[in-house]
PQR file of N, CA, C, O and H, with PARSE charges and radii, in Angstrom:
ATOM      1  N   MET A   1     -57.234  79.395 -91.720 -0.4000 1.5000
ATOM      2  CA  MET A   1     -57.796  78.773 -90.605 -0.0000 2.0000
ATOM      3  C   MET A   1     -59.131  79.667 -89.819  0.5500 1.7000
ATOM      4  O   MET A   1     -59.946  79.053 -89.130 -0.5500 1.4000
ATOM      5  N   MET A   2     -59.229  81.269 -90.035 -0.4000 1.5000
ATOM      6  CA  MET A   2     -60.160  81.501 -89.876 -0.0000 2.0000
ATOM      7  C   MET A   2     -61.293  81.653 -90.348  0.5500 1.7000
ATOM      8  O   MET A   2     -62.207  82.267 -89.797 -0.5500 1.4000
ATOM      9  H   MET A   2     -58.567  81.768 -90.594  0.4000 1.0000
ATOM     10  N   ALA A   3     -61.362  80.784 -92.042 -0.4000 1.5000
ATOM     11  CA  ALA A   3     -62.737  80.795 -92.508 -0.0000 2.0000
ATOM     12  C   ALA A   3     -63.486  80.642 -91.699  0.5500 1.7000
ATOM     13  O   ALA A   3     -64.135  81.637 -91.376 -0.5500 1.4000
ATOM     14  H   ALA A   3     -60.620  80.285 -92.490  0.4000 1.0000
ATOM     15  N   PRO A   4     -63.777  79.256 -90.941 -0.5600 1.5000
ATOM     16  CA  PRO A   4     -64.672  78.799 -90.533  0.2800 2.0000
ATOM     17  C   PRO A   4     -65.231  80.143 -89.454  0.5500 1.7000
ATOM     18  O   PRO A   4     -66.371  80.564 -89.654 -0.5500 1.4000
ATOM     19  N   ALA A   5     -64.567  80.639 -88.571 -0.4000 1.5000
ATOM     20  CA  ALA A   5     -65.360  81.349 -88.177 -0.0000 2.0000
ATOM     21  C   ALA A   5     -65.781  83.001 -88.618  0.5500 1.7000
ATOM     22  O   ALA A   5     -66.635  83.615 -87.978 -0.5500 1.4000
ATOM     23  H   ALA A   5     -63.641  80.297 -88.409  0.4000 1.0000
ATOM     24  N   VAL A   6     -65.106  83.562 -89.710 -0.4000 1.5000
ATOM     25  CA  VAL A   6     -65.231  84.402 -89.992 -0.0000 2.0000
ATOM     26  C   VAL A   6     -66.792  84.159 -91.032  0.5500 1.7000
ATOM     27  O   VAL A   6     -67.339  85.195 -91.408 -0.5500 1.4000
ATOM     28  H   VAL A   6     -64.413  83.063 -90.229  0.4000 1.0000
ATOM     29  N   GLY A   7     -67.371  82.923 -91.408 -0.4000 1.5000
ATOM     30  CA  GLY A   7     -68.180  81.882 -92.210 -0.0000 2.0000
ATOM     31  C   GLY A   7     -69.391  82.126 -91.352  0.5500 1.7000
ATOM     32  O   GLY A   7     -70.450  82.552 -91.814 -0.5500 1.4000
ATOM     33  H   GLY A   7     -66.926  82.081 -91.102  0.4000 1.0000
ATOM     34  N   ARG A   8     -69.139  81.764 -89.749 -0.4000 1.5000
ATOM     35  CA  ARG A   8     -70.054  81.941 -89.123 -0.0000 2.0000
ATOM     36  C   ARG A   8     -70.719  83.447 -88.721  0.5500 1.7000
ATOM     37  O   ARG A   8     -71.937  83.608 -88.635 -0.5500 1.4000
ATOM     38  H   ARG A   8     -68.279  81.418 -89.374  0.4000 1.0000
ATOM     39  N   LEU A   9     -69.941  84.294 -88.537 -0.4000 1.5000
ATOM     40  CA  LEU A   9     -69.861  85.784 -88.284 -0.0000 2.0000
ATOM     41  C   LEU A   9     -70.884  86.028 -89.242  0.5500 1.7000
ATOM     42  O   LEU A   9     -72.001  86.486 -89.002 -0.5500 1.4000
ATOM     43  H   LEU A   9     -68.952  84.163 -88.607  0.4000 1.0000
ATOM     44  N   LEU A  10     -70.343  85.632 -90.531 -0.4000 1.5000
ATOM     45  CA  LEU A  10     -71.212  86.363 -91.906 -0.0000 2.0000
ATOM     46  C   LEU A  10     -72.490  85.606 -92.103  0.5500 1.7000
ATOM     47  O   LEU A  10     -73.373  86.249 -92.672 -0.5500 1.4000
ATOM     48  H   LEU A  10     -69.435  85.260 -90.726  0.4000 1.0000
ATOM     49  N   ALA A  11     -72.745  84.519 -91.796 -0.4000 1.5000
ATOM     50  CA  ALA A  11     -74.016  83.953 -91.301 -0.0000 2.0000
ATOM     51  C   ALA A  11     -74.912  84.445 -90.693  0.5500 1.7000
ATOM     52  O   ALA A  11     -76.057  84.696 -91.067 -0.5500 1.4000
ATOM     53  H   ALA A  11     -72.028  83.997 -91.334  0.4000 1.0000
ATOM     54  N   ALA A  12     -74.176  84.685 -89.233 -0.4000 1.5000
ATOM     55  CA  ALA A  12     -75.297  85.440 -88.746 -0.0000 2.0000
ATOM     56  C   ALA A  12     -75.952  86.845 -88.870  0.5500 1.7000
ATOM     57  O   ALA A  12     -77.115  87.157 -88.616 -0.5500 1.4000
ATOM     58  H   ALA A  12     -73.246  84.481 -88.929  0.4000 1.0000
ATOM     59  N   TYR A  13     -74.586  87.877 -89.474 -0.4000 1.5000
ATOM     60  CA  TYR A  13     -75.302  88.922 -89.998 -0.0000 2.0000
ATOM     61  C   TYR A  13     -76.130  88.824 -91.184  0.5500 1.7000
ATOM     62  O   TYR A  13     -77.055  89.635 -91.180 -0.5500 1.4000
ATOM     63  H   TYR A  13     -73.641  87.624 -89.680  0.4000 1.0000
ATOM     64  N   LEU A  14     -76.066  88.059 -92.205 -0.4000 1.5000
ATOM     65  CA  LEU A  14     -77.061  87.614 -93.353 -0.0000 2.0000
ATOM     66  C   LEU A  14     -78.501  87.208 -92.462  0.5500 1.7000
ATOM     67  O   LEU A  14     -79.612  87.726 -92.576 -0.5500 1.4000
ATOM     68  H   LEU A  14     -75.314  87.400 -92.208  0.4000 1.0000
ATOM     69  N   HIS A  15     -78.078  86.127 -91.566 -0.4000 1.5000
ATOM     70  CA  HIS A  15     -79.659  85.736 -90.856 -0.0000 2.0000
ATOM     71  C   HIS A  15     -80.509  86.784 -90.373  0.5500 1.7000
ATOM     72  O   HIS A  15     -81.531  87.285 -90.840 -0.5500 1.4000
ATOM     73  H   HIS A  15     -77.175  85.706 -91.473  0.4000 1.0000
ATOM     74  N   ASP A  16     -79.819  87.011 -89.276 -0.4000 1.5000
ATOM     75  CA  ASP A  16     -80.491  88.278 -88.449 -0.0000 2.0000
ATOM     76  C   ASP A  16     -80.024  89.639 -88.602  0.5500 1.7000
ATOM     77  O   ASP A  16     -80.791  90.495 -88.163 -0.5500 1.4000
ATOM     78  H   ASP A  16     -78.988  86.604 -88.896  0.4000 1.0000
ATOM     79  N   GLY A  17     -78.844  90.071 -89.171 -0.4000 1.5000
ATOM     80  CA  GLY A  17     -78.529  91.206 -88.962 -0.0000 2.0000
ATOM     81  C   GLY A  17     -77.383  91.629 -87.685  0.5500 1.7000
ATOM     82  O   GLY A  17     -76.956  92.710 -87.280 -0.5500 1.4000
ATOM     83  H   GLY A  17     -78.221  89.375 -89.528  0.4000 1.0000
ATOM     84  N   THR A  18     -77.068  89.809 -87.185 -0.4000 1.5000
ATOM     85  CA  THR A  18     -76.042  90.263 -86.452 -0.0000 2.0000
ATOM     86  C   THR A  18     -74.814  90.773 -86.519  0.5500 1.7000
ATOM     87  O   THR A  18     -73.929  90.063 -86.998 -0.5500 1.4000
ATOM     88  H   THR A  18     -77.415  88.931 -87.514  0.4000 1.0000
ATOM     89  N   ARG A  19     -74.533  91.981 -86.098 -0.4000 1.5000
ATOM     90  CA  ARG A  19     -73.206  92.531 -86.687 -0.0000 2.0000
ATOM     91  C   ARG A  19     -71.939  92.283 -85.547  0.5500 1.7000
ATOM     92  O   ARG A  19     -71.976  93.002 -84.549 -0.5500 1.4000
ATOM     93  H   ARG A  19     -75.252  92.557 -85.709  0.4000 1.0000
ATOM     94  N   HIS A  20     -70.789  91.260 -85.671 -0.4000 1.5000
ATOM     95  CA  HIS A  20     -69.684  91.374 -85.032 -0.0000 2.0000
ATOM     96  C   HIS A  20     -68.419  92.446 -84.977  0.5500 1.7000
ATOM     97  O   HIS A  20     -67.643  92.718 -85.893 -0.5500 1.4000
ATOM     98  H   HIS A  20     -70.758  90.676 -86.482  0.4000 1.0000
ATOM     99  N   PRO A  21     -68.441  92.896 -83.820 -0.5600 1.5000
ATOM    100  CA  PRO A  21     -67.362  94.189 -83.581  0.2800 2.0000
ATOM    101  C   PRO A  21     -66.095  94.013 -84.907  0.5500 1.7000
ATOM    102  O   PRO A  21     -65.766  94.767 -85.822 -0.5500 1.4000
ATOM    103  N   MET A  22     -65.720  92.940 -84.571 -0.4000 1.5000
ATOM    104  CA  MET A  22     -64.270  92.465 -85.369 -0.0000 2.0000
ATOM    105  C   MET A  22     -64.656  93.091 -87.022  0.5500 1.7000
ATOM    106  O   MET A  22     -63.891  93.827 -87.645 -0.5500 1.4000
ATOM    107  H   MET A  22     -65.987  92.327 -83.828  0.4000 1.0000
ATOM    108  N   LEU A  23     -65.928  92.639 -87.510 -0.4000 1.5000
ATOM    109  CA  LEU A  23     -65.878  92.683 -88.734 -0.0000 2.0000
ATOM    110  C   LEU A  23     -66.445  94.593 -89.462  0.5500 1.7000
ATOM    111  O   LEU A  23     -66.606  94.946 -90.630 -0.5500 1.4000
ATOM    112  H   LEU A  23     -66.550  92.041 -87.004  0.4000 1.0000
ATOM    113  N   GLU A  24     -66.552  95.166 -88.524 -0.4000 1.5000
ATOM    114  CA  GLU A  24     -67.025  96.480 -88.418 -0.0000 2.0000
ATOM    115  C   GLU A  24     -66.419  97.371 -89.182  0.5500 1.7000
ATOM    116  O   GLU A  24     -66.976  98.354 -89.673 -0.5500 1.4000
ATOM    117  H   GLU A  24     -66.420  94.879 -87.575  0.4000 1.0000
ATOM    118  N   ARG A  25     -64.749  96.936 -89.375 -0.4000 1.5000
ATOM    119  CA  ARG A  25     -64.235  97.679 -90.324 -0.0000 2.0000
ATOM    120  C   ARG A  25     -64.296  97.689 -91.772  0.5500 1.7000
ATOM    121  O   ARG A  25     -63.846  98.409 -92.663 -0.5500 1.4000
ATOM    122  H   ARG A  25     -64.297  96.138 -88.976  0.4000 1.0000
ATOM    123  N   TRP A  26     -65.052  96.581 -91.696 -0.4000 1.5000
ATOM    124  CA  TRP A  26     -64.762  95.753 -93.215 -0.0000 2.0000
ATOM    125  C   TRP A  26     -66.547  96.264 -93.888  0.5500 1.7000
ATOM    126  O   TRP A  26     -67.063  95.770 -94.891 -0.5500 1.4000
ATOM    127  H   TRP A  26     -65.418  95.997 -90.972  0.4000 1.0000
ATOM    128  N   ARG A  27     -67.010  97.054 -93.234 -0.4000 1.5000
ATOM    129  CA  ARG A  27     -68.840  97.188 -93.735 -0.0000 2.0000
ATOM    130  C   ARG A  27     -68.680  98.154 -95.088  0.5500 1.7000
ATOM    131  O   ARG A  27     -68.045  99.206 -95.020 -0.5500 1.4000
ATOM    132  H   ARG A  27     -66.591  97.456 -92.420  0.4000 1.0000
ATOM    133  N   PRO A  28     -69.184  97.795 -96.072 -0.5600 1.5000
ATOM    134  CA  PRO A  28     -69.302  98.423 -97.109  0.2800 2.0000
ATOM    135  C   PRO A  28     -69.692  99.461 -97.081  0.5500 1.7000
ATOM    136  O   PRO A  28     -69.258 100.186 -97.976 -0.5500 1.4000
ATOM    137  N   GLU A  29     -70.636 100.062 -96.132 -0.4000 1.5000
ATOM    138  CA  GLU A  29     -71.192 101.649 -96.081 -0.0000 2.0000
ATOM    139  C   GLU A  29     -69.615 102.668 -95.901  0.5500 1.7000
ATOM    140  O   GLU A  29     -69.621 103.871 -96.161 -0.5500 1.4000
ATOM    141  H   GLU A  29     -70.988  99.473 -95.405  0.4000 1.0000
ATOM    142  N   ARG A  30     -68.800 102.191 -95.592 -0.4000 1.5000
ATOM    143  CA  ARG A  30     -67.864 102.663 -95.010 -0.0000 2.0000
ATOM    144  C   ARG A  30     -67.009 103.699 -96.180  0.5500 1.7000
ATOM    145  O   ARG A  30     -66.275 104.678 -96.049 -0.5500 1.4000
ATOM    146  H   ARG A  30     -68.795 101.213 -95.381  0.4000 1.0000
ATOM    147  N   PHE A  31     -67.400 103.115 -97.070 -0.4000 1.5000
ATOM    148  CA  PHE A  31     -66.832 103.821 -98.505 -0.0000 2.0000
ATOM    149  C   PHE A  31     -67.784 105.182 -98.688  0.5500 1.7000
ATOM    150  O   PHE A  31     -67.197 106.227 -98.970 -0.5500 1.4000
ATOM    151  H   PHE A  31     -67.996 102.320 -97.177  0.4000 1.0000
ATOM    152  N   ALA A  32     -69.195 105.199 -98.541 -0.4000 1.5000
ATOM    153  CA  ALA A  32     -70.269 105.997 -98.464 -0.0000 2.0000
ATOM    154  C   ALA A  32     -70.108 107.053 -97.450  0.5500 1.7000
ATOM    155  O   ALA A  32     -70.401 108.226 -97.681 -0.5500 1.4000
ATOM    156  H   ALA A  32     -69.672 104.350 -98.312  0.4000 1.0000
ATOM    157  N   LEU A  33     -69.570 106.569 -96.156 -0.4000 1.5000
ATOM    158  CA  LEU A  33     -69.385 107.434 -94.973 -0.0000 2.0000
ATOM    159  C   LEU A  33     -68.224 108.115 -94.963  0.5500 1.7000
ATOM    160  O   LEU A  33     -67.859 108.831 -94.030 -0.5500 1.4000
ATOM    161  H   LEU A  33     -69.332 105.616 -95.968  0.4000 1.0000
ATOM    162  N   GLY A  34     -67.313 107.826 -96.485 -0.4000 1.5000
ATOM    163  CA  GLY A  34     -65.886 108.761 -96.292 -0.0000 2.0000
ATOM    164  C   GLY A  34     -64.788 108.005 -95.360  0.5500 1.7000
ATOM    165  O   GLY A  34     -63.668 108.499 -95.229 -0.5500 1.4000
ATOM    166  H   GLY A  34     -67.610 107.245 -97.243  0.4000 1.0000
ATOM    167  N   GLN A  35     -65.156 106.770 -94.708 -0.4000 1.5000
ATOM    168  CA  GLN A  35     -64.064 106.266 -94.001 -0.0000 2.0000
ATOM    169  C   GLN A  35     -63.000 105.144 -94.472  0.5500 1.7000
ATOM    170  O   GLN A  35     -62.419 104.360 -93.721 -0.5500 1.4000
ATOM    171  H   GLN A  35     -66.065 106.369 -94.815  0.4000 1.0000
ATOM    172  N   SER A  36     -62.883 105.225 -95.745 -0.4000 1.5000
ATOM    173  CA  SER A  36     -62.217 104.012 -96.560 -0.0000 2.0000
ATOM    174  C   SER A  36     -60.803 104.349 -96.241  0.5500 1.7000
ATOM    175  O   SER A  36     -59.945 103.541 -96.597 -0.5500 1.4000
ATOM    176  H   SER A  36     -63.355 105.862 -96.355  0.4000 1.0000
ATOM    177  N   GLN A  37     -60.481 105.323 -95.679 -0.4000 1.5000
ATOM    178  CA  GLN A  37     -58.738 105.890 -95.419 -0.0000 2.0000
ATOM    179  C   GLN A  37     -58.512 105.332 -94.616  0.5500 1.7000
ATOM    180  O   GLN A  37     -57.361 104.932 -94.795 -0.5500 1.4000
ATOM    181  H   GLN A  37     -61.178 105.979 -95.390  0.4000 1.0000
ATOM    182  N   ARG A  38     -59.050 104.815 -93.305 -0.4000 1.5000
ATOM    183  CA  ARG A  38     -58.775 104.421 -92.427 -0.0000 2.0000
ATOM    184  C   ARG A  38     -57.664 103.115 -92.332  0.5500 1.7000
ATOM    185  O   ARG A  38     -57.883 101.977 -92.748 -0.5500 1.4000
ATOM    186  H   ARG A  38     -59.984 105.140 -93.160  0.4000 1.0000
ATOM    187  N   ARG A  39     -56.583 103.536 -91.757 -0.4000 1.5000
ATOM    188  CA  ARG A  39     -55.367 102.639 -91.395 -0.0000 2.0000
ATOM    189  C   ARG A  39     -55.739 101.204 -90.715  0.5500 1.7000
ATOM    190  O   ARG A  39     -56.460 101.008 -89.736 -0.5500 1.4000
ATOM    191  H   ARG A  39     -56.406 104.460 -91.419  0.4000 1.0000
ATOM    192  N   GLU A  40     -55.077 100.309 -91.475 -0.4000 1.5000
ATOM    193  CA  GLU A  40     -55.432  98.889 -91.195 -0.0000 2.0000
ATOM    194  C   GLU A  40     -54.514  98.410 -90.462  0.5500 1.7000
ATOM    195  O   GLU A  40     -53.369  98.158 -90.836 -0.5500 1.4000
ATOM    196  H   GLU A  40     -54.492 100.468 -92.270  0.4000 1.0000
ATOM    197  N   ASP A  41     -55.097  98.211 -89.046 -0.4000 1.5000
ATOM    198  CA  ASP A  41     -54.135  98.127 -87.667 -0.0000 2.0000
ATOM    199  C   ASP A  41     -53.890  96.391 -87.533  0.5500 1.7000
ATOM    200  O   ASP A  41     -53.195  95.980 -86.604 -0.5500 1.4000
ATOM    201  H   ASP A  41     -56.028  98.416 -88.743  0.4000 1.0000
ATOM    202  N   MET A  42     -54.538  95.361 -88.573 -0.4000 1.5000
ATOM    203  CA  MET A  42     -54.237  94.134 -88.601 -0.0000 2.0000
ATOM    204  C   MET A  42     -54.139  93.801 -89.704  0.5500 1.7000
ATOM    205  O   MET A  42     -54.964  94.121 -90.560 -0.5500 1.4000
ATOM    206  H   MET A  42     -55.103  95.695 -89.328  0.4000 1.0000
ATOM    207  N   ILE A  43     -52.756  92.837 -90.007 -0.4000 1.5000
ATOM    208  CA  ILE A  43     -52.184  92.416 -91.301 -0.0000 2.0000
ATOM    209  C   ILE A  43     -52.150  91.296 -91.189  0.5500 1.7000
ATOM    210  O   ILE A  43     -51.678  90.868 -90.135 -0.5500 1.4000
ATOM    211  H   ILE A  43     -52.087  92.577 -89.311  0.4000 1.0000
ATOM    212  N   ILE A  44     -52.673  90.239 -92.304 -0.4000 1.5000
ATOM    213  CA  ILE A  44     -52.809  88.591 -92.181 -0.0000 2.0000
ATOM    214  C   ILE A  44     -52.365  88.460 -93.428  0.5500 1.7000
ATOM    215  O   ILE A  44     -52.853  88.877 -94.479 -0.5500 1.4000
ATOM    216  H   ILE A  44     -53.056  90.586 -93.160  0.4000 1.0000
ATOM    217  N   GLY A  45     -50.983  87.583 -93.136 -0.4000 1.5000
ATOM    218  CA  GLY A  45     -49.945  87.354 -94.353 -0.0000 2.0000
ATOM    219  C   GLY A  45     -49.393  86.133 -93.996  0.5500 1.7000
ATOM    220  O   GLY A  45     -48.532  85.614 -94.705 -0.5500 1.4000
ATOM    221  H   GLY A  45     -50.587  87.245 -92.282  0.4000 1.0000
TER
END
């Protein structure tokens, strides 16, 4: 049920670089910055 909303957010990011705060924790740069050990607060299952 989240796929359409996430798709719109990712499309906006690819189109003009607009980043939604909800997606900040999954940015690829977190590995280079050493932030990959962060605890996940949201579990979807």
